[in-house]
N, C-alpha and C positions, 0 to 999 in steps of 0.2 A: 504493500500500500504506500510506503514511503516513496518508492520509485514513481508511483502514479502522481503524487503531489510534486515531486521534483520535476517531472515532465511538464507539469503546469507552470511551474516557476521558470523553467528554462524557456518555454515557449513565450511567456510574458516578456522576459528579458530580451529575447530575440526580436519580439515585436517592437519594444521600445528602442532598441539599438537601430532598427531600421528607420525609425522616425528621426532620431537624433542627427542622422546624416543630412537632414534638410534644415536644421536650425542655423540661422545666420549668426555672424560674429557678434552682433548687438543683442542677441537673444531672441530675435524675432522669428516668426514662423509663417511668413508670407514671401513668396517669390514670384517671378514672372510666370504667368500661366497657371498659377495655383489659386484656389479660391481664397478670397480675403476674409472669410468667416469660418475658418476650419482649424482653429487652434485651441478651442475651448476645452477639449478633453485631455490635452497633452499634460498639463501640470499634475492632475490627479494620477494619470497613467504612469508618468515617469517617476513620481515620488514613491509609489507603491513598489516599484522595482528597484529602488535605491538610487535613482539618478536625481538627487536633490539639487545639485548645483545647476544643471541645465534648467530645471524647473524654476529655480529662483531667478535665473537670467531671463527666462521667458516672462515671468511676472514683472520684472523690472522694465522690460520692453513694453508690456501691456500698460503699465502705469504711465510710462513716458509717452507712448505713441498711440494707444488704442482706447484708453479709458477716458470717457467724456465727463463733463461736469455733473450730469444728472445720474451717473452710474452706469450708463449704457456703454457698450463697446461699439466703436466705429465699424461700420459696414455690416453690423449684425441686424439691422432693421427691426429692432424690437423683438427678437426671437427669445422668448422667455425660457424655453428649454435649454438653449445654448448658454444663456447667461447663468442659469442655475448650475450647469456643468462647470463653468469656469469658477463660480463661487466655491464649489467643493474643493477644487484643486488649490486655489489661493488660500482658502481658510485652513486647510490641513497643514500648510507649511508656514502659517503665521503671517501671511501677507495680507494683514488686515487693511492696509492702505488700498488694496484692491477689493477684497471680499466684502468689507462693510459698505462701500458705495454701491456695489452690485446688489447686495441684499436690500439696501434702501430702495433701489429702483424696482426690485421684484415686489416689494411691499406696495409700491405705488400703483401697480397694475392689478391688484386684487379686486375682483368683482364683488358686488353686494352679497352674492351667495357664498363667498369664501373661495371660489375657484379662480383660476387664472387662465387667460387665453394662451394659445400657442404663440401667436404673434400679437404684440400690443396693438390694441385698437380693433381686433377682430370681434365679431358679435357672439362668439362662443367661448366657453371654458372647456378645457380638455385635460384629461387625466395625465397624459405624458408630461406636459409642462407644469401642471399644478402640483403633482406629487414630487417631481424633481425639485421644485422650489420648496415644498414642504419638508423634504429631507434636509435641505439646506437650512431651513428655519430651525430645525432641531439642533444642528451643529452650531448655529449662531446663538442658541439659547433662547430663542423667541418661541416659547411654547404656546403662547396664545395664537400666534400666526399658524404654527404647525397644527394645532388642534382644530382651528377653523377649517384648514385645508382637509384634515382627516374627516371632519364631519361632512363637508361637501362630498368627499369621496364616498362615504357611506351612503349619502343621499343618492348618488349615482347608482350604487348597488341596489338600494331599496326600490328604485323606480324601474328596474329591468322588467321587460314584458315578454321575453322569449327565452326559454331555457337553453336554446341552441345558439343564441346570439348574446353578445355583450356590447351594448352601446356605451360610448365613452365621452360624449360631449353634452354640455347643457347650455341653456341660455344664461345670461349674466345673473338671472334671478333663480337659477338652479333647476329649471325644468329640463328633463332629459330630452335630448334630440333623437326622436324615433321617426319612422316614416309618416306617422300621423301628425308630426309637428313640422318637419322639413323633408324635402325630397332627397337631400344629400346627407341623410343620416349615416354616420360612420359606425362600423361595428366589427367585432371579431366573430367570424363564422366558424363554429366548431366542426363543420363538415368539410372545410377547405384548408389545405396547407398554406404555409407562407403568410400567416396572419400577423397583425401587429400585436404580438403577445406582450409587448412591453406595457400595454395599457392595463393589464392585470398584474404584471410583475412589479411595477412600482408601488401600487397600493399595498402589496404584501410587505415590501420593504418598509414603507412608511408606518404601517401599523406596528410592525415589530420593533422598529427604532423607537416609537413612542412607548411601547411596553418597556424597553430597556431604560429609557430616559425618565419615565414616571414611576416605574415599579408597579404599574397597574396591569395585571394579567388579562384584563378584559380586552385589551388591545390585541392580544394574541388570538383570541377568538374572533375578533373582527378581521384578522388577516385570513383566517381559514377559508371563508367562502371564495375568496379570490384564487387561492391555491386550488381549491376543489374545482373551480371552473377551468383552470389551466389543465387539470387532469382530463377534462372532457374533450379537449381540443384534438386536432388531427395528430397523426403519428410523428410529425416533425416538431411537436411542441417543445421539446428540449434538444433539438438538433438543427434549429433554424438560426440564421444570422441574428434575428431579432429576439432570441430566447434568453439572452444573457441576464436581463433584469429579473426575469422569472427564476432563473437558476440561482442567482444570488438570494432572492427571496426564499427559495426552497432551502438553501443552506442555512440561512438565518432561522428558518422555522425548525429545522433539525436542531440547531444550537439551543433553542429555547424550549423545545418539547421532546426531543429524542425521537421524533418521527422518522423511521427508517425509509419510508417511501419518499419523503422529501429529500433525504440524503442521496438516495439512488438517482433521483431526478437531476439533482445538481451535478452529480458525477457524470451522468450521461452527457450533459452539456460540456463539461470540462474535457472529457475524453474526445468528444466530437471536435472541439477546437484544436486539440493537439493533432488529431488525425487529418485535419483539413488545412492546417497552416501552410501557406505557400512559400516558395523559395525566397521571396522578397520580404518575408516576415509578416505579411498581412494576410487578409482573408478576402474572399470575393464570392458572393453567391451568384450563380449563373444568371439569375434574373436581374442583377444589378448592372449599372453602367460600368464598362471596362475603363475606368478612369483612375488616375493616381490618387485623387482625393478619396475614393472609395477604399483603396488599400490602406491609406494612411489613417483614415478615420476608424476603420475596423481595427487596425493595429493598436490604436490608442485605447479604444473602448474594450476590446476583448482582452487586452493585457490586464485591465482592471479586474474583470470577472475572474480571470485565471488566478491572479494573486489573492483575491478575496476568497475564492473557493479553497485555495491551497493553504490558507491560514485558518479560516473559520471551521472547516470540516474536521481537521485534526484536533482543533481545540474542543469541538463538540464531542469528538470521539473519547476524549479523556473523561467526559461526563457520563456518556451513554454507552460506551463500549462498542 
């Protein structure tokens, strides 16, 4: 089993090293022909694999060149989800000169219902962006903000109308967007592969982090329905590019409950990443664009999941055997 987790760690380091070759001398992560809004996952990713100095240089560059007066990042066009990712990386290495302004901006886009849009100004709140911001709020110690987000998320769950589907957007006042409300209702379809599984994965993480932060075990039970829905999904539920957030949620569920099914699900994903890593250190799903930004983005994110699984599961094993 130790060899399995060592394989996870080695794959993560390889993924990070593949990204570091693109970092500029000033710490920046934009170059000619590359997307101007694709450096938000790097700090979190690099730090978990032990590359703290490049992460610090990246945040110094962000502070000097990318961070705006209102806490937004230049070129990110109000993308709440991406801002929340960058918050996590900056906050974990103590770059509060970056993380606190970004969190202030995230608070500013909270809707009356407690949810957040994916893109600032959009007329919908979405789980992806809301829960990523909520996880950040816990790290920032803003429990009131985190719990408002969690209550909105539970409201999304309570309004579901179809056991085979999971709708994941609401109006600013919290009404679930289903086909009866809007034609473009978005959902996870349990009958189809390649679904946006992260929309149930992040709620699992959020509820479990709240359980850890508050000592209130009822948050664990609030996580359970989201994990149970994940189990209903298609065969690729823990082997798809978008399964990482759910895999981490499953690992955390095992840590707090000893649930061996959750442990196995998390390991299925980690093993899949090790088996499918490309020679360039990244990953690429056949349905995705064959672009450098795809490989780099996956290298950053998937390195996070690998390192998290390689640390959380062994720690849980000491509790549960």
